[in-house]
Structure formats: structure tokens, C-alpha cells
VOSE-271371 format. One record per atom (N, C-alpha, C, CB): residue number from 1; residue in three letters; atom name; z, y, x. Coordinates in steps of 0.05 Angstrom, whole numbers, plus 32768, in hexadecimal, padded with zeros to 4 digits. Atoms other than C-alpha are relative to their C-alpha. Glycine has a CB too. Example, Ala and Ser with C-alpha at 12.3 -4.5 7.8 and 13.67 -1.06 7.14 Angstrom:
<atom><seq>1</seq><type>ALA</type><atom>N</atom><c3>8000</c3><c2>7FE8</c2><c1>8012</c1></atom>
<atom><seq>1</seq><type>ALA</type><atom>CA</atom><c3>809C</c3><c2>7FA6</c2><c1>80F6</c1></atom>
<atom><seq>1</seq><type>ALA</type><atom>C</atom><c3>8000</c3><c2>8018</c2><c1>8012</c1></atom>
<atom><seq>1</seq><type>ALA</type><atom>CB</atom><c3>8019</c3><c2>8001</c2><c1>7FEC</c1></atom>
<atom><seq>2</seq><type>SER</type><atom>N</atom><c3>7FFF</c3><c2>7FE8</c2><c1>7FF0</c1></atom>
<atom><seq>2</seq><type>SER</type><atom>CA</atom><c3>808F</c3><c2>7FEB</c2><c1>8111</c1></atom>
<atom><seq>2</seq><type>SER</type><atom>C</atom><c3>800E</c3><c2>8016</c2><c1>7FF1</c1></atom>
<atom><seq>2</seq><type>SER</type><atom>CB</atom><c3>7FE3</c3><c2>8009</c2><c1>8009</c1></atom>
***
This chain:
<atom><seq>1</seq><type>MET</type><atom>N</atom><c3>8009</c3><c2>801C</c2><c1>7FFB</c1></atom>
<atom><seq>1</seq><type>MET</type><atom>CA</atom><c3>8076</c3><c2>877F</c2><c1>7BED</c1></atom>
<atom><seq>1</seq><type>MET</type><atom>C</atom><c3>8019</c3><c2>7FEE</c2><c1>800A</c1></atom>
<atom><seq>1</seq><type>MET</type><atom>CB</atom><c3>7FE7</c3><c2>8001</c2><c1>8017</c1></atom>
<atom><seq>2</seq><type>PRO</type><atom>N</atom><c3>7FE8</c3><c2>800D</c2><c1>7FFD</c1></atom>
<atom><seq>2</seq><type>PRO</type><atom>CA</atom><c3>80AF</c3><c2>874B</c2><c1>7BE9</c1></atom>
<atom><seq>2</seq><type>PRO</type><atom>C</atom><c3>7FFA</c3><c2>7FED</c2><c1>801B</c1></atom>
<atom><seq>2</seq><type>PRO</type><atom>CB</atom><c3>8008</c3><c2>7FF0</c2><c1>7FE3</c1></atom>
<atom><seq>3</seq><type>ALA</type><atom>N</atom><c3>8000</c3><c2>8010</c2><c1>7FE9</c1></atom>
<atom><seq>3</seq><type>ALA</type><atom>CA</atom><c3>80BF</c3><c2>8721</c2><c1>7C25</c1></atom>
<atom><seq>3</seq><type>ALA</type><atom>C</atom><c3>7FFB</c3><c2>7FE5</c2><c1>7FF8</c1></atom>
<atom><seq>3</seq><type>ALA</type><atom>CB</atom><c3>8019</c3><c2>8001</c2><c1>800F</c1></atom>
<atom><seq>4</seq><type>SER</type><atom>N</atom><c3>8005</c3><c2>8018</c2><c1>8003</c1></atom>
<atom><seq>4</seq><type>SER</type><atom>CA</atom><c3>80A2</c3><c2>86DD</c2><c1>7C2A</c1></atom>
<atom><seq>4</seq><type>SER</type><atom>C</atom><c3>8016</c3><c2>7FEB</c2><c1>8007</c1></atom>
<atom><seq>4</seq><type>SER</type><atom>CB</atom><c3>7FE9</c3><c2>7FFD</c2><c1>800C</c1></atom>
<atom><seq>5</seq><type>PRO</type><atom>N</atom><c3>7FEA</c3><c2>800F</c2><c1>7FFD</c1></atom>
<atom><seq>5</seq><type>PRO</type><atom>CA</atom><c3>80CD</c3><c2>86A1</c2><c1>7C24</c1></atom>
<atom><seq>5</seq><type>PRO</type><atom>C</atom><c3>8004</c3><c2>7FF4</c2><c1>8020</c1></atom>
<atom><seq>5</seq><type>PRO</type><atom>CB</atom><c3>7FFE</c3><c2>7FE8</c2><c1>7FEB</c1></atom>
<atom><seq>6</seq><type>GLN</type><atom>N</atom><c3>8001</c3><c2>800D</c2><c1>7FE4</c1></atom>
<atom><seq>6</seq><type>GLN</type><atom>CA</atom><c3>80B3</c3><c2>868A</c2><c1>7C6C</c1></atom>
<atom><seq>6</seq><type>GLN</type><atom>C</atom><c3>8012</c3><c2>8012</c2><c1>8014</c1></atom>
<atom><seq>6</seq><type>GLN</type><atom>CB</atom><c3>7FDF</c3><c2>7FFE</c2><c1>800C</c1></atom>
<atom><seq>7</seq><type>SER</type><atom>N</atom><c3>7FEF</c3><c2>7FED</c2><c1>7FED</c1></atom>
<atom><seq>7</seq><type>SER</type><atom>CA</atom><c3>80D4</c3><c2>86CA</c2><c1>7C8A</c1></atom>
<atom><seq>7</seq><type>SER</type><atom>C</atom><c3>8020</c3><c2>7FFD</c2><c1>7FFE</c1></atom>
<atom><seq>7</seq><type>SER</type><atom>CB</atom><c3>7FF8</c3><c2>801F</c2><c1>7FFA</c1></atom>
<atom><seq>8</seq><type>GLY</type><atom>N</atom><c3>7FE6</c3><c2>8008</c2><c1>8002</c1></atom>
<atom><seq>8</seq><type>GLY</type><atom>CA</atom><c3>8115</c3><c2>86B9</c2><c1>7C6F</c1></atom>
<atom><seq>8</seq><type>GLY</type><atom>C</atom><c3>8009</c3><c2>7FE8</c2><c1>800C</c1></atom>
<atom><seq>8</seq><type>GLY</type><atom>CB</atom><c3>8006</c3><c2>7FFE</c2><c1>7FEA</c1></atom>
<atom><seq>9</seq><type>CYS</type><atom>N</atom><c3>7FF9</c3><c2>801A</c2><c1>7FEE</c1></atom>
<atom><seq>9</seq><type>CYS</type><atom>CA</atom><c3>8113</c3><c2>8674</c2><c1>7C8E</c1></atom>
<atom><seq>9</seq><type>CYS</type><atom>C</atom><c3>7FFE</c3><c2>8008</c2><c1>801E</c1></atom>
<atom><seq>9</seq><type>CYS</type><atom>CB</atom><c3>7FEB</c3><c2>7FE6</c2><c1>7FFB</c1></atom>
<atom><seq>10</seq><type>ALA</type><atom>N</atom><c3>8003</c3><c2>7FF5</c2><c1>7FE5</c1></atom>
<atom><seq>10</seq><type>ALA</type><atom>CA</atom><c3>80FF</c3><c2>8695</c2><c1>7CD0</c1></atom>
<atom><seq>10</seq><type>ALA</type><atom>C</atom><c3>801A</c3><c2>800D</c2><c1>8007</c1></atom>
<atom><seq>10</seq><type>ALA</type><atom>CB</atom><c3>7FE9</c3><c2>8015</c2><c1>8003</c1></atom>
<atom><seq>11</seq><type>VAL</type><atom>N</atom><c3>7FE7</c3><c2>7FF5</c2><c1>7FFA</c1></atom>
<atom><seq>11</seq><type>VAL</type><atom>CA</atom><c3>813C</c3><c2>86BE</c2><c1>7CCC</c1></atom>
<atom><seq>11</seq><type>VAL</type><atom>C</atom><c3>801A</c3><c2>7FEF</c2><c1>8001</c1></atom>
<atom><seq>11</seq><type>VAL</type><atom>CB</atom><c3>8004</c3><c2>8013</c2><c1>7FEE</c1></atom>
<atom><seq>12</seq><type>LEU</type><atom>N</atom><c3>7FED</c3><c2>8012</c2><c1>7FFD</c1></atom>
<atom><seq>12</seq><type>LEU</type><atom>CA</atom><c3>8169</c3><c2>8687</c2><c1>7CBC</c1></atom>
<atom><seq>12</seq><type>LEU</type><atom>C</atom><c3>8000</c3><c2>7FEF</c2><c1>8015</c1></atom>
<atom><seq>12</seq><type>LEU</type><atom>CB</atom><c3>8000</c3><c2>7FF3</c2><c1>7FED</c1></atom>
<atom><seq>13</seq><type>ARG</type><atom>N</atom><c3>7FFF</c3><c2>8012</c2><c1>7FE9</c1></atom>
<atom><seq>13</seq><type>ARG</type><atom>CA</atom><c3>814F</c3><c2>865B</c2><c1>7CF0</c1></atom>
<atom><seq>13</seq><type>ARG</type><atom>C</atom><c3>8008</c3><c2>8010</c2><c1>801B</c1></atom>
<atom><seq>13</seq><type>ARG</type><atom>CB</atom><c3>7FE4</c3><c2>7FF1</c2><c1>8003</c1></atom>
<atom><seq>14</seq><type>ALA</type><atom>N</atom><c3>7FF8</c3><c2>7FF2</c2><c1>7FE9</c1></atom>
<atom><seq>14</seq><type>ALA</type><atom>CA</atom><c3>8159</c3><c2>8694</c2><c1>7D23</c1></atom>
<atom><seq>14</seq><type>ALA</type><atom>C</atom><c3>801D</c3><c2>8002</c2><c1>8002</c1></atom>
<atom><seq>14</seq><type>ALA</type><atom>CB</atom><c3>7FF4</c3><c2>801A</c2><c1>8000</c1></atom>
<atom><seq>15</seq><type>ARG</type><atom>N</atom><c3>7FE3</c3><c2>8000</c2><c1>8002</c1></atom>
<atom><seq>15</seq><type>ARG</type><atom>CA</atom><c3>81A2</c3><c2>869B</c2><c1>7D0D</c1></atom>
<atom><seq>15</seq><type>ARG</type><atom>C</atom><c3>800C</c3><c2>7FE5</c2><c1>8008</c1></atom>
<atom><seq>15</seq><type>ARG</type><atom>CB</atom><c3>8008</c3><c2>8005</c2><c1>7FE3</c1></atom>
<atom><seq>16</seq><type>VAL</type><atom>N</atom><c3>7FF0</c3><c2>801B</c2><c1>7FF9</c1></atom>
<atom><seq>16</seq><type>VAL</type><atom>CA</atom><c3>81B1</c3><c2>8650</c2><c1>7D0F</c1></atom>
<atom><seq>16</seq><type>VAL</type><atom>C</atom><c3>7FF9</c3><c2>7FF8</c2><c1>801F</c1></atom>
<atom><seq>16</seq><type>VAL</type><atom>CB</atom><c3>7FF6</c3><c2>7FE6</c2><c1>7FEC</c1></atom>
<atom><seq>17</seq><type>LEU</type><atom>N</atom><c3>8006</c3><c2>8002</c2><c1>7FE2</c1></atom>
<atom><seq>17</seq><type>LEU</type><atom>CA</atom><c3>818E</c3><c2>864D</c2><c1>7D56</c1></atom>
<atom><seq>17</seq><type>LEU</type><atom>C</atom><c3>8014</c3><c2>8010</c2><c1>8011</c1></atom>
<atom><seq>17</seq><type>LEU</type><atom>CB</atom><c3>7FE2</c3><c2>800A</c2><c1>8006</c1></atom>
<atom><seq>18</seq><type>ALA</type><atom>N</atom><c3>7FED</c3><c2>7FED</c2><c1>7FF0</c1></atom>
<atom><seq>18</seq><type>ALA</type><atom>CA</atom><c3>81B8</c3><c2>8688</c2><c1>7D6F</c1></atom>
<atom><seq>18</seq><type>ALA</type><atom>C</atom><c3>801C</c3><c2>7FF6</c2><c1>7FFD</c1></atom>
<atom><seq>18</seq><type>ALA</type><atom>CB</atom><c3>7FFE</c3><c2>801D</c2><c1>7FF6</c1></atom>
<atom><seq>19</seq><type>ASP</type><atom>N</atom><c3>7FE2</c3><c2>800A</c2><c1>8004</c1></atom>
<atom><seq>19</seq><type>ASP</type><atom>CA</atom><c3>81F8</c3><c2>8666</c2><c1>7D51</c1></atom>
<atom><seq>19</seq><type>ASP</type><atom>C</atom><c3>8002</c3><c2>7FE7</c2><c1>8012</c1></atom>
<atom><seq>19</seq><type>ASP</type><atom>CB</atom><c3>8009</c3><c2>7FFA</c2><c1>7FDF</c1></atom>
<atom><seq>20</seq><type>LEU</type><atom>N</atom><c3>8002</c3><c2>8015</c2><c1>7FED</c1></atom>
<atom><seq>20</seq><type>LEU</type><atom>CA</atom><c3>81E8</c3><c2>8625</c2><c1>7D74</c1></atom>
<atom><seq>20</seq><type>LEU</type><atom>C</atom><c3>8000</c3><c2>8007</c2><c1>801D</c1></atom>
<atom><seq>20</seq><type>LEU</type><atom>CB</atom><c3>7FE9</c3><c2>7FF3</c2><c1>7FFA</c1></atom>
<atom><seq>21</seq><type>ALA</type><atom>N</atom><c3>8002</c3><c2>7FF5</c2><c1>7FE6</c1></atom>
<atom><seq>21</seq><type>ALA</type><atom>CA</atom><c3>81D9</c3><c2>864A</c2><c1>7DB5</c1></atom>
<atom><seq>21</seq><type>ALA</type><atom>C</atom><c3>801D</c3><c2>8007</c2><c1>8008</c1></atom>
<atom><seq>21</seq><type>ALA</type><atom>CB</atom><c3>7FEB</c3><c2>8019</c2><c1>8001</c1></atom>
<atom><seq>22</seq><type>ALA</type><atom>N</atom><c3>7FE7</c3><c2>7FF3</c2><c1>7FFA</c1></atom>
<atom><seq>22</seq><type>ALA</type><atom>CA</atom><c3>821B</c3><c2>866D</c2><c1>7DB1</c1></atom>
<atom><seq>22</seq><type>ALA</type><atom>C</atom><c3>8015</c3><c2>7FE8</c2><c1>8002</c1></atom>
<atom><seq>22</seq><type>ALA</type><atom>CB</atom><c3>8008</c3><c2>8016</c2><c1>7FE9</c1></atom>
<atom><seq>23</seq><type>ARG</type><atom>N</atom><c3>7FF0</c3><c2>8015</c2><c1>8000</c1></atom>
<atom><seq>23</seq><type>ARG</type><atom>CA</atom><c3>8241</c3><c2>862D</c2><c1>7DA2</c1></atom>
<atom><seq>23</seq><type>ARG</type><atom>C</atom><c3>7FFC</c3><c2>7FF0</c2><c1>801C</c1></atom>
<atom><seq>23</seq><type>ARG</type><atom>CB</atom><c3>7FFB</c3><c2>7FEF</c2><c1>7FE7</c1></atom>
<atom><seq>24</seq><type>SER</type><atom>N</atom><c3>8004</c3><c2>800E</c2><c1>7FE6</c1></atom>
<atom><seq>24</seq><type>SER</type><atom>CA</atom><c3>8221</c3><c2>8609</c2><c1>7DDE</c1></atom>
<atom><seq>24</seq><type>SER</type><atom>C</atom><c3>800B</c3><c2>800E</c2><c1>8015</c1></atom>
<atom><seq>24</seq><type>SER</type><atom>CB</atom><c3>7FE4</c3><c2>7FFB</c2><c1>8005</c1></atom>
<atom><seq>25</seq><type>ASP</type><atom>N</atom><c3>7FF5</c3><c2>7FF1</c2><c1>7FEA</c1></atom>
<atom><seq>25</seq><type>ASP</type><atom>CA</atom><c3>8234</c3><c2>8641</c2><c1>7E0A</c1></atom>
<atom><seq>25</seq><type>ASP</type><atom>C</atom><c3>801B</c3><c2>8000</c2><c1>8001</c1></atom>
<atom><seq>25</seq><type>ASP</type><atom>CB</atom><c3>7FF7</c3><c2>8019</c2><c1>8001</c1></atom>
<atom><seq>26</seq><type>ALA</type><atom>N</atom><c3>7FE4</c3><c2>8000</c2><c1>7FFE</c1></atom>
<atom><seq>26</seq><type>ALA</type><atom>CA</atom><c3>827B</c3><c2>8642</c2><c1>7DF4</c1></atom>
<atom><seq>26</seq><type>ALA</type><atom>C</atom><c3>800A</c3><c2>7FE5</c2><c1>8006</c1></atom>
<atom><seq>26</seq><type>ALA</type><atom>CB</atom><c3>800E</c3><c2>800A</c2><c1>7FE9</c1></atom>
<atom><seq>27</seq><type>ALA</type><atom>N</atom><c3>7FF5</c3><c2>801C</c2><c1>7FF6</c1></atom>
<atom><seq>27</seq><type>ALA</type><atom>CA</atom><c3>8282</c3><c2>85F6</c2><c1>7DFD</c1></atom>
<atom><seq>27</seq><type>ALA</type><atom>C</atom><c3>7FFB</c3><c2>7FFC</c2><c1>801D</c1></atom>
<atom><seq>27</seq><type>ALA</type><atom>CB</atom><c3>7FF3</c3><c2>7FE8</c2><c1>7FF0</c1></atom>
<atom><seq>28</seq><type>GLY</type><atom>N</atom><c3>8004</c3><c2>7FFE</c2><c1>7FE6</c1></atom>
<atom><seq>28</seq><type>GLY</type><atom>CA</atom><c3>8267</c3><c2>85FE</c2><c1>7E40</c1></atom>
<atom><seq>28</seq><type>GLY</type><atom>C</atom><c3>8017</c3><c2>800D</c2><c1>8010</c1></atom>
<atom><seq>28</seq><type>GLY</type><atom>CB</atom><c3>7FE8</c3><c2>800D</c2><c1>8004</c1></atom>
<atom><seq>29</seq><type>ILE</type><atom>N</atom><c3>7FEC</c3><c2>7FF0</c2><c1>7FF3</c1></atom>
<atom><seq>29</seq><type>ILE</type><atom>CA</atom><c3>8299</c3><c2>8632</c2><c1>7E55</c1></atom>
<atom><seq>29</seq><type>ILE</type><atom>C</atom><c3>801D</c3><c2>7FF1</c2><c1>7FF8</c1></atom>
<atom><seq>29</seq><type>ILE</type><atom>CB</atom><c3>7FFD</c3><c2>8021</c2><c1>7FF6</c1></atom>
<atom><seq>30</seq><type>ILE</type><atom>N</atom><c3>7FE3</c3><c2>800D</c2><c1>8008</c1></atom>
<atom><seq>30</seq><type>ILE</type><atom>CA</atom><c3>82D6</c3><c2>8609</c2><c1>7E33</c1></atom>
<atom><seq>30</seq><type>ILE</type><atom>C</atom><c3>7FFF</c3><c2>7FE5</c2><c1>8013</c1></atom>
<atom><seq>30</seq><type>ILE</type><atom>CB</atom><c3>8003</c3><c2>7FF8</c2><c1>7FD9</c1></atom>
<atom><seq>31</seq><type>ALA</type><atom>N</atom><c3>8000</c3><c2>801B</c2><c1>7FF1</c1></atom>
<atom><seq>31</seq><type>ALA</type><atom>CA</atom><c3>82BE</c3><c2>85C6</c2><c1>7E57</c1></atom>
<atom><seq>31</seq><type>ALA</type><atom>C</atom><c3>8003</c3><c2>8004</c2><c1>801F</c1></atom>
<atom><seq>31</seq><type>ALA</type><atom>CB</atom><c3>7FE3</c3><c2>7FF0</c2><c1>7FFA</c1></atom>
<atom><seq>32</seq><type>THR</type><atom>N</atom><c3>7FFC</c3><c2>7FF9</c2><c1>7FE3</c1></atom>
<atom><seq>32</seq><type>THR</type><atom>CA</atom><c3>82BD</c3><c2>85E8</c2><c1>7E9B</c1></atom>
<atom><seq>32</seq><type>THR</type><atom>C</atom><c3>8017</c3><c2>800E</c2><c1>8009</c1></atom>
<atom><seq>32</seq><type>THR</type><atom>CB</atom><c3>7FEC</c3><c2>8010</c2><c1>8008</c1></atom>
<atom><seq>33</seq><type>ALA</type><atom>N</atom><c3>7FE9</c3><c2>7FF2</c2><c1>7FFC</c1></atom>
<atom><seq>33</seq><type>ALA</type><atom>CA</atom><c3>82FC</c3><c2>860F</c2><c1>7E95</c1></atom>
<atom><seq>33</seq><type>ALA</type><atom>C</atom><c3>8014</c3><c2>7FEC</c2><c1>800E</c1></atom>
<atom><seq>33</seq><type>ALA</type><atom>CB</atom><c3>800B</c3><c2>800A</c2><c1>7FE4</c1></atom>
<atom><seq>34</seq><type>PRO</type><atom>N</atom><c3>7FEC</c3><c2>8010</c2><c1>7FF3</c1></atom>
<atom><seq>34</seq><type>PRO</type><atom>CA</atom><c3>8333</c3><c2>85F4</c2><c1>7EC5</c1></atom>
<atom><seq>34</seq><type>PRO</type><atom>C</atom><c3>8017</c3><c2>7FFB</c2><c1>7FE8</c1></atom>
<atom><seq>34</seq><type>PRO</type><atom>CB</atom><c3>800D</c3><c2>800F</c2><c1>801B</c1></atom>
<atom><seq>35</seq><type>SER</type><atom>N</atom><c3>7FEC</c3><c2>8006</c2><c1>8011</c1></atom>
<atom><seq>35</seq><type>SER</type><atom>CA</atom><c3>836A</c3><c2>85D3</c2><c1>7E9D</c1></atom>
<atom><seq>35</seq><type>SER</type><atom>C</atom><c3>801C</c3><c2>800B</c2><c1>800A</c1></atom>
<atom><seq>35</seq><type>SER</type><atom>CB</atom><c3>7FFF</c3><c2>7FE2</c2><c1>7FFB</c1></atom>
<atom><seq>36</seq><type>ALA</type><atom>N</atom><c3>7FE8</c3><c2>7FF7</c2><c1>7FF5</c1></atom>
<atom><seq>36</seq><type>ALA</type><atom>CA</atom><c3>83B3</c3><c2>85EF</c2><c1>7EA2</c1></atom>
<atom><seq>36</seq><type>ALA</type><atom>C</atom><c3>800D</c3><c2>7FE7</c2><c1>800E</c1></atom>
<atom><seq>36</seq><type>ALA</type><atom>CB</atom><c3>8012</c3><c2>800E</c2><c1>7FEA</c1></atom>
<atom><seq>37</seq><type>ALA</type><atom>N</atom><c3>7FF3</c3><c2>8017</c2><c1>7FF4</c1></atom>
<atom><seq>37</seq><type>ALA</type><atom>CA</atom><c3>83CB</c3><c2>85A6</c2><c1>7EB2</c1></atom>
<atom><seq>37</seq><type>ALA</type><atom>C</atom><c3>7FF8</c3><c2>7FFD</c2><c1>801D</c1></atom>
<atom><seq>37</seq><type>ALA</type><atom>CB</atom><c3>7FF8</c3><c2>7FE8</c2><c1>7FF0</c1></atom>
<atom><seq>38</seq><type>ALA</type><atom>N</atom><c3>8007</c3><c2>8004</c2><c1>7FE5</c1></atom>
<atom><seq>38</seq><type>ALA</type><atom>CA</atom><c3>83A0</c3><c2>85A4</c2><c1>7EF2</c1></atom>
<atom><seq>38</seq><type>ALA</type><atom>C</atom><c3>8005</c3><c2>8013</c2><c1>8012</c1></atom>
<atom><seq>38</seq><type>ALA</type><atom>CB</atom><c3>7FE7</c3><c2>7FFA</c2><c1>8002</c1></atom>
<atom><seq>39</seq><type>ALA</type><atom>N</atom><c3>7FF4</c3><c2>7FEB</c2><c1>7FF1</c1></atom>
<atom><seq>39</seq><type>ALA</type><atom>CA</atom><c3>83BC</c3><c2>85E5</c2><c1>7F0C</c1></atom>
<atom><seq>39</seq><type>ALA</type><atom>C</atom><c3>8017</c3><c2>7FF8</c2><c1>8013</c1></atom>
<atom><seq>39</seq><type>ALA</type><atom>CB</atom><c3>8009</c3><c2>8014</c2><c1>7FEE</c1></atom>
<atom><seq>40</seq><type>LYS</type><atom>N</atom><c3>7FE6</c3><c2>8004</c2><c1>7FF0</c1></atom>
<atom><seq>40</seq><type>LYS</type><atom>CA</atom><c3>83EC</c3><c2>85DD</c2><c1>7F47</c1></atom>
<atom><seq>40</seq><type>LYS</type><atom>C</atom><c3>8013</c3><c2>8015</c2><c1>7FFE</c1></atom>
<atom><seq>40</seq><type>LYS</type><atom>CB</atom><c3>7FFA</c3><c2>7FFE</c2><c1>801D</c1></atom>
<atom><seq>41</seq><type>ASP</type><atom>N</atom><c3>7FEA</c3><c2>7FE9</c2><c1>7FFC</c1></atom>
<atom><seq>41</seq><type>ASP</type><atom>CA</atom><c3>842C</c3><c2>85FF</c2><c1>7F4E</c1></atom>
<atom><seq>41</seq><type>ASP</type><atom>C</atom><c3>7FFC</c3><c2>800F</c2><c1>8019</c1></atom>
<atom><seq>41</seq><type>ASP</type><atom>CB</atom><c3>801D</c3><c2>7FF4</c2><c1>8002</c1></atom>
<atom><seq>42</seq><type>SER</type><atom>N</atom><c3>8000</c3><c2>7FF2</c2><c1>7FE6</c1></atom>
<atom><seq>42</seq><type>SER</type><atom>CA</atom><c3>8431</c3><c2>8636</c2><c1>7F80</c1></atom>
<atom><seq>42</seq><type>SER</type><atom>C</atom><c3>8016</c3><c2>7FF3</c2><c1>8013</c1></atom>
<atom><seq>42</seq><type>SER</type><atom>CB</atom><c3>8005</c3><c2>801F</c2><c1>7FFB</c1></atom>
<atom><seq>43</seq><type>PRO</type><atom>N</atom><c3>7FEC</c3><c2>8006</c2><c1>7FEE</c1></atom>
<atom><seq>43</seq><type>PRO</type><atom>CA</atom><c3>8457</c3><c2>8626</c2><c1>7FBF</c1></atom>
<atom><seq>43</seq><type>PRO</type><atom>C</atom><c3>801E</c3><c2>8008</c2><c1>7FFB</c1></atom>
<atom><seq>43</seq><type>PRO</type><atom>CB</atom><c3>7FF8</c3><c2>800A</c2><c1>8019</c1></atom>
<atom><seq>44</seq><type>LEU</type><atom>N</atom><c3>7FE5</c3><c2>7FF4</c2><c1>800A</c1></atom>
<atom><seq>44</seq><type>LEU</type><atom>CA</atom><c3>8491</c3><c2>864F</c2><c1>7FA7</c1></atom>
<atom><seq>44</seq><type>LEU</type><atom>C</atom><c3>800C</c3><c2>7FEF</c2><c1>7FEA</c1></atom>
<atom><seq>44</seq><type>LEU</type><atom>CB</atom><c3>7FFC</c3><c2>801F</c2><c1>7FF5</c1></atom>
<atom><seq>45</seq><type>ILE</type><atom>N</atom><c3>7FF6</c3><c2>8012</c2><c1>8016</c1></atom>
<atom><seq>45</seq><type>ILE</type><atom>CA</atom><c3>8497</c3><c2>862A</c2><c1>7F66</c1></atom>
<atom><seq>45</seq><type>ILE</type><atom>C</atom><c3>8007</c3><c2>7FE5</c2><c1>8009</c1></atom>
<atom><seq>45</seq><type>ILE</type><atom>CB</atom><c3>7FEC</c3><c2>7FFD</c2><c1>7FEB</c1></atom>
<atom><seq>46</seq><type>ALA</type><atom>N</atom><c3>7FFB</c3><c2>801F</c2><c1>7FF9</c1></atom>
<atom><seq>46</seq><type>ALA</type><atom>CA</atom><c3>8491</c3><c2>85E5</c2><c1>7F89</c1></atom>
<atom><seq>46</seq><type>ALA</type><atom>C</atom><c3>801A</c3><c2>8000</c2><c1>8010</c1></atom>
<atom><seq>46</seq><type>ALA</type><atom>CB</atom><c3>7FE7</c3><c2>7FF2</c2><c1>8013</c1></atom>
<atom><seq>47</seq><type>ALA</type><atom>N</atom><c3>7FE8</c3><c2>8004</c2><c1>7FF0</c1></atom>
<atom><seq>47</seq><type>ALA</type><atom>CA</atom><c3>84C8</c3><c2>85F6</c2><c1>7FBB</c1></atom>
<atom><seq>47</seq><type>ALA</type><atom>C</atom><c3>8019</c3><c2>8007</c2><c1>7FEE</c1></atom>
<atom><seq>47</seq><type>ALA</type><atom>CB</atom><c3>7FFF</c3><c2>8011</c2><c1>801B</c1></atom>
<atom><seq>48</seq><type>ALA</type><atom>N</atom><c3>7FE8</c3><c2>7FFD</c2><c1>800F</c1></atom>
<atom><seq>48</seq><type>ALA</type><atom>CA</atom><c3>84F6</c3><c2>8611</c2><c1>7F83</c1></atom>
<atom><seq>48</seq><type>ALA</type><atom>C</atom><c3>8002</c3><c2>7FE8</c2><c1>7FEF</c1></atom>
<atom><seq>48</seq><type>ALA</type><atom>CB</atom><c3>8001</c3><c2>8019</c2><c1>7FEF</c1></atom>
<atom><seq>49</seq><type>LYS</type><atom>N</atom><c3>7FFA</c3><c2>8019</c2><c1>800F</c1></atom>
<atom><seq>49</seq><type>LYS</type><atom>CA</atom><c3>84EA</c3><c2>85D1</c2><c1>7F5A</c1></atom>
<atom><seq>49</seq><type>LYS</type><atom>C</atom><c3>800B</c3><c2>7FEB</c2><c1>8011</c1></atom>
<atom><seq>49</seq><type>LYS</type><atom>CB</atom><c3>7FE9</c3><c2>7FF6</c2><c1>7FF3</c1></atom>
<atom><seq>50</seq><type>LYS</type><atom>N</atom><c3>7FF8</c3><c2>8011</c2><c1>7FF0</c1></atom>
<atom><seq>50</seq><type>LYS</type><atom>CA</atom><c3>84F7</c3><c2>85A8</c2><c1>7F95</c1></atom>
<atom><seq>50</seq><type>LYS</type><atom>C</atom><c3>801E</c3><c2>8005</c2><c1>8008</c1></atom>
<atom><seq>50</seq><type>LYS</type><atom>CB</atom><c3>7FEE</c3><c2>8000</c2><c1>8014</c1></atom>
<atom><seq>51</seq><type>ALA</type><atom>N</atom><c3>7FE3</c3><c2>7FF7</c2><c1>7FF9</c1></atom>
<atom><seq>51</seq><type>ALA</type><atom>CA</atom><c3>8539</c3><c2>85CF</c2><c1>7FA5</c1></atom>
<atom><seq>51</seq><type>ALA</type><atom>C</atom><c3>8012</c3><c2>7FF7</c2><c1>7FE9</c1></atom>
<atom><seq>51</seq><type>ALA</type><atom>CB</atom><c3>8003</c3><c2>801F</c2><c1>8004</c1></atom>
<atom><seq>52</seq><type>ALA</type><atom>N</atom><c3>7FF4</c3><c2>8005</c2><c1>8017</c1></atom>
<atom><seq>52</seq><type>ALA</type><atom>CA</atom><c3>854D</c3><c2>85C8</c2><c1>7F5E</c1></atom>
<atom><seq>52</seq><type>ALA</type><atom>C</atom><c3>8007</c3><c2>7FE0</c2><c1>7FFA</c1></atom>
<atom><seq>52</seq><type>ALA</type><atom>CB</atom><c3>7FEF</c3><c2>800D</c2><c1>7FEB</c1></atom>
<atom><seq>53</seq><type>ALA</type><atom>N</atom><c3>7FFE</c3><c2>801C</c2><c1>8004</c1></atom>
<atom><seq>53</seq><type>ALA</type><atom>CA</atom><c3>8540</c3><c2>857C</c2><c1>7F5E</c1></atom>
<atom><seq>53</seq><type>ALA</type><atom>C</atom><c3>8016</c3><c2>7FF6</c2><c1>8016</c1></atom>
<atom><seq>53</seq><type>ALA</type><atom>CB</atom><c3>7FE2</c3><c2>7FF3</c2><c1>8003</c1></atom>
<atom><seq>54</seq><type>THR</type><atom>N</atom><c3>7FEE</c3><c2>800C</c2><c1>7FED</c1></atom>
<atom><seq>54</seq><type>THR</type><atom>CA</atom><c3>8569</c3><c2>8570</c2><c1>7F9E</c1></atom>
<atom><seq>54</seq><type>THR</type><atom>C</atom><c3>801C</c3><c2>800B</c2><c1>7FFD</c1></atom>
<atom><seq>54</seq><type>THR</type><atom>CB</atom><c3>7FF7</c3><c2>8004</c2><c1>801C</c1></atom>
<atom><seq>55</seq><type>SER</type><atom>N</atom><c3>7FE5</c3><c2>7FF5</c2><c1>8004</c1></atom>
<atom><seq>55</seq><type>SER</type><atom>CA</atom><c3>85A5</c3><c2>859C</c2><c1>7F87</c1></atom>
<atom><seq>55</seq><type>SER</type><atom>C</atom><c3>800E</c3><c2>7FF3</c2><c1>7FE5</c1></atom>
<atom><seq>55</seq><type>SER</type><atom>CB</atom><c3>7FFE</c3><c2>8020</c2><c1>7FFE</c1></atom>
<atom><seq>56</seq><type>ARG</type><atom>N</atom><c3>7FF4</c3><c2>8010</c2><c1>8016</c1></atom>
<atom><seq>56</seq><type>ARG</type><atom>CA</atom><c3>85B1</c3><c2>856C</c2><c1>7F4C</c1></atom>
<atom><seq>56</seq><type>ARG</type><atom>C</atom><c3>8011</c3><c2>7FEC</c2><c1>8007</c1></atom>
<atom><seq>56</seq><type>ARG</type><atom>CB</atom><c3>7FEE</c3><c2>7FF6</c2><c1>7FF0</c1></atom>
***
């Protein structure tokens, strides 16, 4: 018995919806990840930069 065209549409629809859900999840993760520019230097790095700036 051959598969009906509607079952192929259901499979395609499920794949498309799963792909959209995965993209949405990935976008949420990327949007909430802290940026490297916002990260502060550690106190040790800040002191080293300050010492290097005053020794010039």
C-alpha cells in the first residue's frame, strides 16, 4: 500500500517545525551569552596594565 501524499506533508511539516524550534533555541542561547567585550579584566591584569602605563 503506497504512502498517501498527506503523510509526506506531515513528515515535512514535522521536520520544518523541528528545524525552526532548534533555530529559535540557538538564537536564544546566542542572544543571552555574555559578550567578551563586557568581560572585566581580572585585578591582576588591571594592575599589570596600570603598571605598564605608568612606566612609559
